C-alpha positions as CSV (number, residue, x, y, z in Angstrom):
1,M,132.8,130.0,190.1
2,T,135.8,131.9,191.6
3,F,135.4,134.7,194.1
4,K,136.7,137.1,191.5
5,A,134.2,136.0,188.9
6,A,131.4,136.3,191.4
7,L,132.6,139.8,192.4
8,Y,132.9,141.0,188.8
9,G,129.4,139.6,188.0
10,W,127.9,141.4,191.0
11,T,129.8,144.6,190.0
12,A,128.6,144.4,186.4
13,T,125.0,143.9,187.4
14,T,125.2,146.8,189.9
15,L,126.7,149.1,187.2
16,R,124.0,148.3,184.7
17,T,121.3,148.8,187.3
18,L,122.8,152.2,188.2
19,D,123.0,153.1,184.5
20,H,119.3,152.2,184.1
21,H,118.5,154.7,186.8
22,G,120.7,157.5,185.3
23,V,123.6,157.1,187.7
24,R,126.7,156.5,185.6
25,L,130.0,155.6,187.2
26,R,132.8,156.3,184.8
27,Y,136.5,157.1,184.8
28,P,136.8,160.9,184.7
29,Y,140.2,160.8,183.0
30,R,140.6,162.9,179.8
31,D,141.6,159.9,177.6
32,R,138.5,157.9,178.6
33,V,136.2,160.9,178.2
34,M,137.7,161.5,174.7
35,F,137.3,157.8,173.8
36,E,133.7,157.7,175.1
37,H,132.4,161.1,173.9
38,R,134.4,161.7,170.6
39,I,135.9,158.5,169.2
40,L,133.2,155.9,169.8
41,P,130.3,158.1,168.7
42,A,132.3,158.9,165.5
43,I,132.8,155.2,164.8
44,A,129.1,154.6,165.5
45,R,128.2,157.2,162.8
46,D,130.4,155.5,160.2
47,E,128.0,153.3,158.2
48,S,131.0,151.2,156.9
49,I,131.8,150.0,160.4
50,R,129.3,147.4,161.6
51,R,131.4,144.5,162.9
52,V,133.6,145.7,165.7
53,L,136.1,143.9,168.1
54,M,136.8,145.6,171.4
55,V,140.0,144.3,173.1
56,G,140.1,144.2,176.9
57,C,137.3,144.4,179.5
58,G,136.9,146.1,182.8
59,W,134.2,147.7,185.0
60,Y,134.8,151.0,183.2
61,T,134.2,149.4,179.7
62,H,130.9,147.6,180.4
63,H,128.9,150.3,178.5
64,Y,131.2,150.6,175.5
65,P,129.2,148.3,173.2
66,S,126.1,150.4,173.7
67,L,128.0,153.5,172.5
68,L,128.5,151.9,169.1
69,G,124.8,152.0,168.1
70,D,123.7,149.2,165.8
71,S,127.1,147.7,165.3
72,E,127.7,144.1,166.0
73,V,130.3,144.3,168.9
74,T,132.4,141.4,170.0
75,T,134.6,141.8,173.1
76,I,137.7,139.8,174.0
77,D,139.7,139.3,177.2
78,L,142.1,136.7,178.4
79,D,140.6,136.8,181.9
80,A,137.5,134.6,182.0
81,A,136.3,136.4,185.2
82,K,135.9,139.6,183.2
83,R,133.2,138.1,181.0
84,P,130.4,140.1,182.8
85,F,132.0,143.3,181.6
86,G,132.0,142.2,178.0
87,G,129.4,142.5,175.2
88,D,126.7,140.0,174.3
89,S,129.2,138.4,172.0
90,H,132.4,137.7,174.0
91,I,135.6,135.7,173.5
92,V,137.6,134.4,176.4
93,G,141.0,134.1,174.9
94,N,144.3,135.6,173.9
95,L,144.4,138.3,171.1
96,T,147.3,136.3,169.6
97,A,144.8,133.6,168.8
98,L,142.1,135.9,167.4
99,S,142.1,134.0,164.1
100,D,140.8,131.0,166.0
101,H,137.6,132.9,166.6
102,I,137.1,135.5,163.8
103,P,137.4,134.6,160.1
104,R,139.8,136.4,157.9
105,G,138.4,139.8,156.8
106,G,135.5,139.3,159.3
107,L,135.8,142.7,161.1
108,D,135.3,146.3,160.1
109,A,137.2,147.6,163.1
110,V,139.4,146.6,165.9
111,L,139.6,148.9,169.0
112,C,142.5,148.2,171.2
113,N,142.7,150.7,174.0
114,G,144.8,150.3,177.1
115,V,146.1,146.8,176.2
116,L,149.5,147.4,174.5
117,G,152.0,147.8,177.3
118,W,149.4,146.7,179.9
119,G,149.5,143.0,179.5
120,L,150.4,142.7,175.9
121,N,154.1,143.5,176.5
122,E,156.5,141.1,174.8
123,Q,157.6,141.8,171.2
124,I,156.7,138.3,170.0
125,D,153.2,138.4,171.5
126,V,152.6,142.0,170.3
127,E,153.5,141.0,166.8
128,R,151.4,137.9,166.8
129,A,148.4,139.8,168.3
130,F,148.5,142.6,165.7
131,A,149.2,140.2,162.9
132,A,146.0,138.4,163.9
133,C,144.1,141.7,164.1
134,V,145.2,142.8,160.6
135,D,144.3,139.3,159.2
136,C,140.8,139.6,160.7
137,L,140.2,143.1,159.3
138,R,138.5,143.5,156.0
139,P,140.3,145.6,153.3
140,G,139.6,149.2,154.4
141,G,139.1,148.2,158.0
142,L,140.1,150.4,160.9
143,L,142.5,149.6,163.7
144,L,142.4,152.0,166.6
145,L,145.2,151.9,169.1
146,G,145.3,153.6,172.5
147,W,148.6,153.3,174.4
148,N,150.8,155.1,176.9
149,D,154.0,156.5,175.2
150,Q,156.2,156.5,178.3
151,P,158.3,153.8,180.1
152,P,157.8,151.0,180.8
153,Y,154.5,150.9,178.8
154,N,156.1,152.0,175.5
155,R,158.6,149.2,175.3
156,V,157.0,148.1,172.0
157,G,155.5,151.1,170.2
158,P,153.5,151.0,167.0
159,E,156.6,151.9,164.9
160,N,158.2,148.7,166.2
161,I,155.4,146.4,165.2
162,P,156.0,144.9,161.8
163,A,152.4,143.7,161.5
164,L,151.3,147.4,161.4
165,A,153.7,148.4,158.7
166,P,151.4,147.7,155.8
167,L,148.6,149.7,157.3
168,E,147.9,153.3,156.3
169,P,147.9,156.0,159.0
170,V,144.5,157.8,159.1
171,R,142.9,160.4,161.4
172,V,141.5,159.1,164.6
173,P,137.7,159.0,164.2
174,G,136.1,162.1,165.7
175,L,139.5,163.9,165.9
176,D,141.8,165.8,163.6
177,A,145.0,163.9,163.5
178,H,146.5,160.4,163.2
179,R,148.1,160.7,166.6
180,I,146.5,162.5,169.5
181,V,147.9,162.7,173.1
182,A,144.8,162.5,175.1
183,L,146.3,162.6,178.6
184,P,149.7,164.3,178.9
185,R,150.6,163.1,182.4
186,N,150.9,159.5,181.1
187,Q,151.3,160.3,177.4
188,H,148.2,158.2,176.6
189,C,147.7,158.6,172.9
190,F,145.3,157.4,170.2
191,Q,146.5,156.4,166.8
192,A,144.4,155.1,163.9
193,F,145.3,152.9,160.9
194,R,143.5,151.5,157.9
195,K,144.1,148.3,156.1
196,P,144.7,149.1,152.4
197,L,142.0,148.2,150.0
198,S,144.4,146.3,147.9
199,G,147.9,144.8,148.2
């Protein structure tokens, strides 16, 4: 085990212990608060969403699966050391190879927040990753995207991802628009898309 993996394991255990005792360490940023208090609870209330993929793990995401109620949550991260911050079902791998782990149509929702432009940067990788996400979504499935619409993090925006073109823009769960700027200082915005039921 690497030092980083051991450190992350200790951190995850400590965070869960603190959570159990009512001491919750969270990012206080408006985008994370909106995600945790508005968006995830709305998704949890949607009875049509029961198989969820959450992309990317960190100390501040360790509790996200618990916010989705009875949903079957799978997490994915390329960094094996971040496994302790993932859900009970976790994939160590690249989002571009999602189809190696999830069957076609096997998901009701993909939640990809803070990954586009933050590691998933190159046009070819972005296209492959979201093509895999769309393939793994069932018809009617939800894709939620959270990203920073400012340089250099917006080098590949949603409008420049061909894999997203067939999807229908929908309102962000728990909010009132398809695109919401959650944190003006870095233009972190949420956008939601739905895979058409046919076509």
